[in-house]
N, C-alpha and C positions, 0 to 999 in steps of 0.2 A: 503494499499500500504506499509506503514510503517512497518508493521510487517513482510511483506515479506522481505524487505530489512534487518531488523535485523536477520532474520532467515537466510538469505543467508551470512551475515557476520559472524553469530556464526558458520555456517556449514564450511565455509572458514577457521576460525580459529582453529575449531576442526580437520580439516584434517592436517592443518600445525603442530599442536600440536602432533598428533598421528605421523605423519612421522618423527617429531624430537625425539620423545621418542622411537619409535621402528624402529630404523635405521637397514639396512641389517648388518649381522654379517660379519666380514672380513674372508676370506678364504686365509690363509696364504700360502697354497701349490700353489695357482695360482699367488700370488704376486711376483713381481719382488724385489729380496733383495737390501735393502739400503746399507748393508755392506757385505763384504766378508773377514773373519779374521781367523787365526789360534787360537786355543783354548789357546796357550800360550800368544799371544799377546793381546787377549781380557781380559784374566786373570790378565795380567801385568797392563792394564789400570784400572781396578777396585782395585787391590792393591795398586797402586800409589795414586789414588784419586777417591775413590767410587762414592762421589756424583756428581763429574764432569762426570765421565763415564755413571752414570744412566740417567743424563740429556742428554747426547748424544745418548745412546742407548735403553732407556726404550720405550717399546711398538713398536719398530722397527723390520721389517722383515730382518733378516741376515742369512748368511751361515757361519757355523763354521767347521773348519776341525780339526781332531784330531784322536788319537788312541783310541778305545773304551777300556775301563778300567772295566766297569761293564755293564750287559746286563740283565734286567727283562723283564717280559711279555709285558709291555707298556711304558718302559722307558729305557734310556742307560745314561752312564756318559762317557764323553770324558776326557781323561788325568786326571781323578780323580777331575775336577774342574768345568766342564760344565754338568749340568743336563739337559736332554732333555726329555720332555713328549711327548708321541704320542697318538693319539685317537685310534689307532688300535694296535693289538699284532705285535711285531717285533722279537720274539724269533728266528724265522727261518731265518730272514733276515740279520742278523748281526753276526759276529764271534767275540769273545773276542780277542783283540790285533790287530784287522785290522784297517787300516787307513780309516776313513769314514768323508764324508762331509754332515752335517744335516742342513736344513734349518727350521728355527722357529722364534717366536716372543719372544724377551727378556722380561720377566716379574719382574726381579729383581735379587739383589744379596743379598744372605745371608752372612752376614759379620761374624756371629758366626762359621759356617762351612766352609766359605770362598768358596762359590759355587755360580756360575752364573746360572741361571734357565731359560730355554726356554720352551715354550708350543706350541702346534699345529705343532709340528715337523714332518718333512717328511726327508726320506733318499734321497740324491742326487746322492751320489755314493758310492760304497763299495770298 
């Protein structure tokens, strides 16, 4: 009888451990953004105090508005300061110089290039 009890306890902890290690991935496109900012105000916060801004925004879903300054196959740059990485091709969706709102997850600030980086981005409006 004890063997079965130990086996049940072992299976229980194995299931909990598996669910802890293999959580569902976040789908940023369906999440509600926690912040909505212009690229200028977001960049201003990082230039004033990057460590405090990272604590506030890191791994958060946000909408950032700005003018498209560079477009590549799967990424774009807003106001030469906000780098947005997409999972699909966006060449035909966005025009250089257009005002755009992008939703994504902030993954960090590159203090050498002075660029804020977002991933899992999607275009909200063009």
